[in-house]
C-alpha positions in Angstrom: -11.1 -127.6 40.3 -10.9 -125.9 43.7 -11.5 -127.8 46.9 -13.8 -126.3 49.5 -11.7 -125.8 52.6 -14.1 -127.2 55.1 -17.2 -129.3 54.6 -19.6 -130.2 57.4 -21.9 -133.2 57.7 -23.2 -135.8 60.1 -22.4 -139.5 59.8 -22.8 -142.5 62.1 -23.5 -140.4 65.2 -20.6 -138.0 64.6 -20.3 -134.4 63.5 -17.7 -134.5 60.7 -15.6 -131.6 59.5 -13.8 -132.5 56.2 -10.9 -130.1 55.6 -9.4 -129.8 52.1 -10.8 -133.1 51.1 -8.6 -135.4 53.2 -8.4 -134.3 56.9 -11.5 -135.7 58.6 -12.3 -134.5 62.1 -15.0 -136.5 63.9 -16.7 -135.5 67.1 -19.6 -137.5 68.7 -22.8 -135.5 68.2 -23.8 -135.7 71.8 -20.6 -133.8 72.7 -20.7 -131.5 69.7 -24.2 -130.2 70.6 -23.0 -129.3 74.1 -20.1 -127.1 72.9 -21.4 -125.8 69.6 -23.2 -122.8 71.2 -20.1 -121.8 73.2 -17.2 -122.2 70.9 -16.4 -121.3 67.3 -16.1 -123.9 64.6 -12.3 -123.3 64.3 -11.9 -123.9 68.1 -14.0 -127.0 68.0 -12.0 -128.5 65.1 -8.7 -127.7 66.8 -9.3 -128.5 70.4 -12.6 -130.2 71.1 -12.4 -133.6 72.9 -13.3 -136.3 72.4 -12.4 -136.2 68.7 -10.8 -138.4 66.1 -8.7 -137.1 63.2 -8.5 -139.6 60.3 -7.5 -139.7 56.7 -10.7 -139.3 54.7 -9.4 -141.6 51.9 -7.9 -144.5 53.9 -10.0 -144.0 57.1 -6.8 -144.4 59.2 -5.7 -142.3 62.1 -4.0 -139.1 60.9 -1.1 -137.4 62.6 -0.5 -133.8 61.6 3.2 -133.0 61.9 4.0 -129.4 62.6 7.1 -127.6 63.9 5.3 -127.1 67.2 4.6 -130.8 67.7 8.3 -131.5 67.8 8.4 -134.5 65.5 11.6 -134.3 63.4 11.4 -134.7 59.6 14.5 -136.9 59.4 14.5 -140.6 60.2 11.2 -142.0 58.9 10.6 -143.6 55.5 7.0 -142.4 55.2 7.2 -138.7 55.9 9.6 -135.8 55.9 12.9 -135.8 54.0 15.2 -138.6 52.9 18.8 -138.0 52.0 20.6 -140.9 50.3 23.9 -139.0 49.8 23.1 -137.5 46.4 21.8 -134.2 45.0 18.3 -135.8 44.9 16.2 -135.1 48.0 13.0 -137.2 48.5 10.2 -135.0 49.9 7.4 -136.9 51.6 4.5 -134.6 52.7 1.7 -137.1 53.1 0.8 -140.8 53.3 -2.2 -142.6 51.9 -3.3 -143.7 48.5 -6.6 -143.6 46.5 -5.7 -146.9 44.8 -5.3 -150.5 46.1 -2.7 -151.8 43.6 -2.4 -155.6 43.8 1.4 -155.3 43.6 1.9 -152.3 46.0 5.3 -152.5 47.7 4.1 -150.7 50.8 0.6 -152.2 51.1 -1.1 -148.9 50.6 -4.8 -148.0 50.1 -7.9 -148.5 52.1 -7.6 -152.3 52.0 -4.2 -152.3 53.7 -3.7 -154.9 56.5 -0.4 -153.5 57.8 -0.6 -149.7 57.7 -2.1 -148.3 61.0 -1.4 -144.5 60.7 -1.2 -141.8 58.2 0.7 -138.5 58.4 0.5 -135.0 56.9 3.4 -132.6 57.3 2.8 -128.8 57.6 4.1 -127.2 54.3 6.1 -124.4 55.9 7.9 -126.8 58.3 8.7 -129.2 55.5 9.9 -126.4 53.2 12.1 -124.9 55.9 13.9 -128.2 56.6 14.2 -128.8 52.8 15.9 -125.5 52.5 18.4 -126.4 55.2 19.2 -129.7 53.6 19.5 -128.2 50.1 21.9 -125.6 51.5 24.1 -128.4 52.6 24.0 -130.1 49.2 24.8 -127.0 47.1 23.4 -126.0 43.7 21.8 -128.4 41.2 19.5 -130.1 43.7 16.5 -132.1 42.6 13.6 -132.2 45.0 11.4 -135.2 44.3 7.9 -135.5 45.8 7.2 -139.2 46.3 6.5 -141.6 49.1 4.0 -144.1 50.5 1.2 -142.1 49.0 -0.5 -140.4 46.1 1.1 -136.9 46.3 -1.8 -135.1 44.7 -3.8 -136.0 47.9 -1.6 -133.6 49.8 -3.9 -130.7 50.5 -1.2 -128.0 50.7 0.6 -129.0 47.5 0.6 -125.6 45.8 1.8 -123.9 49.0 4.7 -126.4 49.3 5.6 -126.1 45.6 5.7 -122.4 45.8 8.1 -122.5 48.8 10.2 -125.1 47.1 10.5 -123.0 43.9 12.1 -120.2 46.0 14.9 -122.3 47.3 17.9 -121.2 45.3 19.8 -124.6 45.4 16.8 -126.5 43.9 17.1 -126.7 40.1 14.6 -129.5 39.5 11.2 -130.2 41.1 9.8 -133.6 40.2 6.9 -135.6 41.5 5.2 -139.0 41.1 1.5 -139.5 40.6 -0.9 -142.2 39.6 -2.7 -139.5 37.6 -6.3 -140.0 38.8 -6.5 -136.6 40.4 -5.1 -134.7 37.5 -7.3 -132.2 35.6 -6.7 -129.2 33.5 -6.5 -126.7 36.4 -4.1 -128.9 38.4 -1.8 -129.4 35.4 -1.8 -125.6 34.9 -0.9 -125.2 38.6 1.8 -127.8 38.5 3.3 -126.4 35.3 4.3 -123.2 37.2 6.6 -125.1 39.5 7.3 -128.7 38.4 10.0 -129.7 36.0 9.1 -133.4 35.6 6.1 -135.6 36.4 6.7 -139.4 36.8 3.3 -140.8 35.8 2.4 -144.4 36.9 0.5 -146.0 34.1 0.6 -149.8 34.3 -1.8 -150.7 31.5 -3.5 -149.2 28.5 -6.4 -151.7 28.4 -9.1 -150.5 30.8 -10.0 -153.8 32.3 -6.3 -154.7 32.9 -5.7 -151.2 34.4 -8.6 -151.7 36.8 -7.4 -155.1 37.8 -3.9 -153.9 38.6 -5.2 -150.9 40.5 -7.5 -153.0 42.7 -10.3 -150.5 41.9 -11.6 -148.4 39.1 -8.7 -146.7 37.3 -9.9 -144.1 34.7 -7.1 -144.9 32.2 -8.6 -143.0 29.3 -8.7 -139.8 31.4 -5.2 -140.4 32.6 -3.9 -140.9 29.1 -5.6 -137.6 28.1 -3.9 -135.8 30.9 -0.5 -137.4 30.0 -0.7 -135.6 26.7 -1.7 -132.4 28.5 1.4 -132.6 30.7 3.6 -132.8 27.6 1.8 -129.9 26.0 2.1 -127.9 29.2 5.9 -127.8 28.9 6.6 -130.1 31.8 8.7 -133.1 31.2 6.8 -136.4 31.4 8.3 -139.8 32.3 5.8 -142.7 32.2 6.8 -145.3 34.8 4.9 -148.6 34.6 5.6 -151.5 36.9 6.1 -154.7 34.8 4.4 -157.6 36.5 5.0 -160.8 34.5 1.9 -162.7 33.8 -0.3 -159.6 34.4 0.7 -156.8 32.1 3.4 -158.2 29.7 1.5 -157.1 26.6 0.7 -153.7 28.1 4.3 -152.6 28.4 4.8 -152.4 24.6 1.6 -150.4 24.3 2.8 -148.0 27.0 6.2 -147.6 25.2 4.4 -146.8 22.0 2.1 -144.3 23.7 4.9 -142.5 25.4 6.8 -142.1 22.2 3.6 -141.0 20.3 2.8 -138.1 22.6 6.4 -136.9 22.9 7.2 -137.8 26.5 10.7 -137.3 27.6 12.3 -134.1 26.3 15.0 -133.3 28.9 14.8 -136.7 30.6 14.0 -140.3 29.4 10.4 -140.8 28.4 10.0 -144.1 30.2 11.1 -145.6 33.5 10.0 -149.2 33.4 10.2 -150.7 36.9 10.7 -154.3 37.9 8.1 -155.8 40.2 9.8 -156.8 43.5 7.9 -158.5 46.3 8.7 -156.7 49.6 8.3 -158.1 53.1 5.3 -155.8 54.0 4.1 -155.3 50.5 1.5 -157.2 48.4 3.1 -160.3 46.9 2.4 -162.0 43.6 3.9 -165.3 42.5 5.4 -164.4 39.2 8.8 -162.6 39.6 11.4 -162.0 37.0 15.1 -162.3 37.7 17.1 -159.1 37.2 18.8 -160.8 34.2 15.5 -161.6 32.6 14.3 -158.0 33.2 17.2 -156.2 31.8 17.5 -158.6 28.8 13.9 -157.8 27.9 14.5 -154.0 28.3 17.5 -154.4 25.9 15.2 -156.1 23.4 12.6 -153.3 23.6 15.4 -150.7 23.3 16.4 -152.2 20.0 12.8 -152.6 18.8 11.6 -149.1 19.7 14.8 -147.1 19.5 14.5 -145.6 23.0 16.7 -145.9 26.0 15.1 -148.0 28.7 18.0 -149.2 30.8 18.5 -146.1 32.9 21.1 -144.9 35.4 21.3 -142.0 37.9 23.3 -140.1 35.3 20.3 -140.0 33.0 18.7 -137.7 35.6 21.8 -135.7 36.6 22.0 -137.5 39.9 25.4 -137.4 41.5 26.9 -138.1 44.9 26.8 -135.2 47.5 27.4 -134.7 51.2 25.0 -136.4 53.5 23.2 -134.8 56.4 24.8 -135.7 59.8 23.7 -139.1 61.1 23.9 -138.9 64.9 22.7 -142.4 65.7 24.5 -145.7 65.2 23.3 -149.3 64.9 23.4 -151.1 68.2 23.0 -148.0 70.4 20.4 -148.1 73.1 18.1 -145.4 74.3 15.2 -144.7 76.7 12.6 -142.3 75.4 8.9 -141.4 75.6 6.7 -142.7 72.8 5.2 -139.6 71.2 2.9 -140.9 68.4 1.5 -144.0 66.7 3.8 -145.6 64.2 3.1 -146.2 60.5 2.4 -150.0 61.0 0.7 -151.9 63.7 3.0 -152.7 66.6 5.0 -149.5 66.0 5.4 -146.2 67.9 7.5 -143.1 67.2 10.1 -141.7 69.5 12.6 -138.8 69.3 16.4 -139.2 69.8 19.0 -136.6 69.0 16.6 -134.7 66.7 15.7 -137.7 64.7 12.4 -139.6 64.6 12.8 -143.3 65.5 10.3 -146.1 64.6 10.2 -148.4 67.7 8.6 -151.8 67.6 6.8 -152.1 70.8 3.3 -152.9 72.3 3.6 -150.0 74.8 1.2 -147.0 74.5 1.8 -143.5 73.3 3.0 -141.5 76.4 4.8 -144.3 78.0 8.6 -144.7 78.1 10.4 -147.5 76.4 14.0 -148.7 76.2 15.0 -149.8 72.7 18.0 -150.7 70.6 18.6 -149.3 67.1 18.6 -152.2 64.6 18.5 -150.3 61.3 20.2 -147.0 60.2 20.3 -147.3 56.4 20.0 -144.0 54.5 19.3 -142.2 57.8 16.1 -144.1 58.4 16.0 -145.5 62.0 14.3 -148.6 63.2 14.5 -149.9 66.8 13.1 -152.8 68.8 12.2 -152.6 72.5 14.6 -154.4 74.8 
């Protein structure tokens, strides 16, 4: 189903331009009427002030990251590229989710209490940097589209996939999705580029699926599309999160379903994930130990005759050279704050061609002095000093 590039309407005293179903540009009507006779729609959308640009799904401020804006694509966990020293490159083109899962590790969705800002990355900019990084890695690269998001919300997905498919070092393109936005035409489009889809189905029972998603989750439709993915020639890995006390009985149903439809041709059919409560995620009381988790996976392996305890080797993941990391923990810098951060109380800064998340109450445009407190996997966090 095609998405109308720009839709116009009025809402709450604003003129609204909705671009590709997710980029919402709002201009107060009293200002819009003054300029509408003098400027084109394209000029108004791009330059009119005052205006607000927000994510239509989450209603959060939206930052559009282009090459011209100068924000690097290395250093942030929510957008750009993440290199963890293997032949797998994580590609994160967008933030924001159309679900409100009760166990979400990054507190995503419209009900989030911690996420303040969303991001969209220009596809050409993202693909160009991906090509540079893949060149460093060499052949046999897997590019995996994931992140703090539902990737199918990315309005330039086909453009990005086409560019990715032209990068000679990339052998595998994979992506995660909750499946809600899948339909026949999207599956046909994805099948031209994507090797494997990791589909997040956490329950077969409709009421249970809705409860876990924190909103309506059309599980019957998603199950139908899961079968279509298999029939399309793409590989399918079903990746439920096992939350003890919530979907224990559902996991066996999901295993049976995956095996019945023929998921997992080149790769394992299932990637059962352990629920882990994270500091800024949504927390539930019932948590398994890793020993309990893996013991149960071993039982299911024996019962269903399918491999469930997985390793990087099952996906052809191996160690490779890392991109240069020019910033060390403990270093101090003074830089201008150039954009709002992902969470409340955060801003973005640029140091040595890397984007830094700075915990500060200062405003965008001001300068701050900060110390780097985290550098893990080339993701940089700093606190103002």
